[in-house]
C-alpha positions in Angstrom: 130.2 -78.9 126.7 130.7 -79.9 130.3 129.5 -76.6 131.6 126.3 -77.0 129.5 125.6 -80.4 131.0 126.2 -79.1 134.5 123.8 -76.2 133.8 121.2 -78.5 132.3 121.3 -80.9 135.3 121.1 -77.9 137.8 118.2 -76.4 135.8 116.2 -79.7 135.6 116.7 -80.3 139.4 115.7 -76.7 140.1 112.5 -77.0 138.0 111.6 -80.3 139.7 112.1 -78.7 143.1 109.9 -75.8 142.0 107.1 -78.1 140.7 107.2 -80.2 143.9 107.0 -77.0 146.0 104.0 -75.8 144.0 102.3 -79.2 144.3 102.8 -79.3 148.0 101.2 -75.8 148.4 98.3 -76.9 146.1 97.8 -80.2 148.0 97.8 -78.4 151.4 95.4 -75.8 150.2 93.1 -78.6 149.0 93.5 -80.5 152.2 92.5 -77.5 154.3 89.6 -76.6 152.0 91.1 -73.3 150.9 90.7 -74.2 147.2 88.3 -76.7 145.6 89.2 -79.3 143.0 85.7 -78.9 141.5 87.2 -75.8 139.9 88.4 -77.0 136.4 91.6 -74.9 136.5 92.6 -76.2 139.9 91.8 -79.8 139.0 93.8 -79.6 135.8 96.8 -77.9 137.5 96.8 -80.5 140.3 96.6 -83.4 137.8 99.5 -82.0 135.8 101.6 -81.5 138.9 100.8 -85.0 140.1 101.8 -86.5 136.7 105.1 -84.7 136.7 106.1 -85.1 140.4 104.6 -88.5 141.3 107.6 -90.5 140.2 109.7 -88.6 142.7 107.3 -88.3 145.6 105.7 -91.7 145.6 108.7 -93.6 147.1 108.8 -91.1 149.9 105.1 -91.4 150.5 105.4 -95.1 150.9 108.0 -94.7 153.7 106.9 -91.5 155.5 103.5 -91.6 157.3 101.2 -88.6 157.3 101.4 -86.4 160.3 98.0 -85.2 161.4 96.6 -85.7 157.9 99.4 -83.5 156.4 101.7 -85.2 153.9 105.3 -84.2 154.7 106.9 -86.4 152.1 107.2 -83.3 149.9 109.6 -81.8 152.3 111.8 -84.9 152.4 111.7 -85.1 148.6 112.8 -81.5 148.3 115.7 -82.1 150.8 116.7 -85.2 148.8 116.8 -83.4 145.5 118.7 -80.5 147.0 121.2 -83.0 148.5 121.6 -84.7 145.1 122.2 -81.2 143.5 124.9 -80.4 146.1 126.6 -83.7 145.7 126.5 -83.4 141.9 128.0 -79.8 142.0 130.7 -80.7 144.5 131.7 -84.1 143.2 130.8 -84.5 139.6 130.6 -81.1 138.1 134.3 -80.3 138.3 135.5 -83.5 136.7 132.8 -83.3 134.1 133.8 -79.8 133.1 137.5 -80.8 133.0 136.7 -84.0 130.9 134.4 -82.4 128.4 135.7 -78.8 128.4 
């Protein structure tokens, strides 16, 4: 049971990291006019990514200013999530596996 919980936490964090990465790419492509949000698919994809990743990215956007019009809060959010994943795996995963089997 403990291994399943560790797998689930790592999978969720990995999926969130992937979604934040995709959102960052989309937002930079929109900012540099490579893709246009008037395209229905692009608009819907961007809205979905914002809805899923905003709760994680917003706190970083409040703290970190834009650099030359480019939002780098995505990078800081990715680093923070990876840090949380490493701490979880090194500190909590072992005892959780031992406790729950």
